[in-house]
Structure formats: C-alpha cells, structure tokens
C-alpha positions as CSV (number, residue, x, y, z in Angstrom):
1,M,0.2,0.0,0.1
2,I,1.6,3.2,-1.2
3,I,-0.1,5.5,1.8
4,L,1.5,3.1,4.5
5,T,4.8,3.4,2.8
6,I,4.4,7.5,2.4
7,I,4.1,7.4,6.0
8,Y,6.5,5.4,6.9
9,N,8.9,7.4,4.9
10,E,7.8,10.6,6.8
11,I,8.1,9.0,10.0
12,Q,11.3,8.0,9.2
13,Q,12.6,11.4,8.3
14,I,11.1,12.8,11.4
15,S,13.0,10.2,13.4
16,Y,16.2,11.1,11.8
17,V,15.6,14.9,12.5
18,R,14.5,13.9,16.1
19,N,17.9,12.0,16.5
20,F,19.8,14.9,15.2
21,I,18.4,17.3,17.5
22,D,19.0,15.2,20.7
23,N,22.3,15.3,19.4
24,G,22.9,18.9,19.1
25,K,22.9,19.3,15.4
26,S,22.1,22.2,13.5
27,M,19.3,23.0,11.0
28,N,22.1,23.4,8.4
29,Y,23.4,19.9,9.3
30,I,20.0,18.6,8.7
31,I,19.4,20.2,5.4
32,E,23.0,19.1,4.1
33,T,22.5,15.6,5.3
34,L,18.9,14.8,4.3
35,K,19.4,16.9,1.3
36,I,16.1,18.9,1.9
37,S,14.9,22.8,1.6
38,S,15.2,24.9,4.9
39,F,11.2,24.9,4.8
40,R,11.1,21.0,4.8
41,A,13.7,21.1,7.3
42,K,11.8,23.5,9.5
43,K,8.8,21.5,9.5
44,L,10.5,18.3,10.1
45,M,12.2,19.9,13.1
46,E,8.5,21.1,14.3
47,N,7.2,17.5,14.2
48,A,10.4,16.0,15.7
49,K,10.1,18.1,18.8
50,K,6.5,16.9,19.3
51,K,7.6,13.1,20.0
52,D,10.4,11.4,21.4
53,F,12.9,9.0,19.6
54,E,11.6,5.7,21.2
55,S,7.8,6.5,20.1
56,L,8.9,7.2,16.5
57,T,10.8,4.1,16.5
58,K,8.0,2.1,17.9
59,I,5.6,3.6,15.1
60,L,8.3,2.7,12.6
61,K,8.3,-0.7,13.8
62,M,4.4,-1.0,13.7
63,C,4.5,0.4,10.0
64,F,6.9,-2.4,9.3
65,E,4.8,-5.0,10.8
66,L,1.5,-4.1,9.2
67,D,3.2,-4.0,5.9
68,L,4.2,-7.4,6.3
69,Q,0.4,-8.5,7.6
70,I,-0.9,-6.8,4.4
71,K,1.6,-8.7,2.2
72,T,0.9,-12.1,3.9
73,G,-2.9,-11.5,3.5
74,K,-3.4,-11.7,7.5
75,I,-5.0,-8.0,7.5
76,K,-6.7,-5.9,5.0
77,D,-4.7,-2.5,3.8
78,K,-7.5,-0.2,4.8
79,L,-7.4,-1.8,8.2
80,A,-3.7,-1.4,8.5
81,L,-4.0,2.3,7.4
82,E,-6.9,2.9,10.2
83,I,-4.6,1.3,12.7
84,I,-1.5,3.4,12.2
85,L,-3.4,6.5,11.8
86,A,-5.0,5.8,15.1
87,K,-1.5,5.1,16.6
88,I,-0.1,8.5,15.3
C-alpha cells in the first residue's frame, strides 16, 4: 500500500531529525545530510519536537509489521491504514 509507505518514509525522516536534535545538530546539518530545503527541515524539526525518539521507532516498527501482515494476507490494507493513523 503506497499510503503506508509514504507514512513510513515521513516518520523515518522525522525520527532522523529527532535524533539529530537530540545530538545537538543544527538546521544546516539537517538540510545538508537529508538533502532537503530549509522549509522542509523546519517542518520536520517542528514535528520531531512533538515526539520522542523511542515513540517514533515504535511507529516505524508498527508500519513495518502492518506492511508484512498486508503482504501475507493477514490483514486488509484499509484496516492497517486505520490502525497506523489511530496510533500516530
């Protein structure tokens, strides 16, 4: 499911930024490392400050597990999307 992949990628970038913030990295470091615009970096930093690194890691793991369940036919894709959105 493409939407789940988009959510995963977004959470992954937020977790990278959260880790950078926790390690005292600057916005310029984030821009150069992730190769993103300053606007995108600012928005990622705003979102990263709302969650701790451990909770972001749990969400990433849940996305991975739900994707696996979809691919193995254990869960419908729409239900997986509802679950992940409820947890975020």
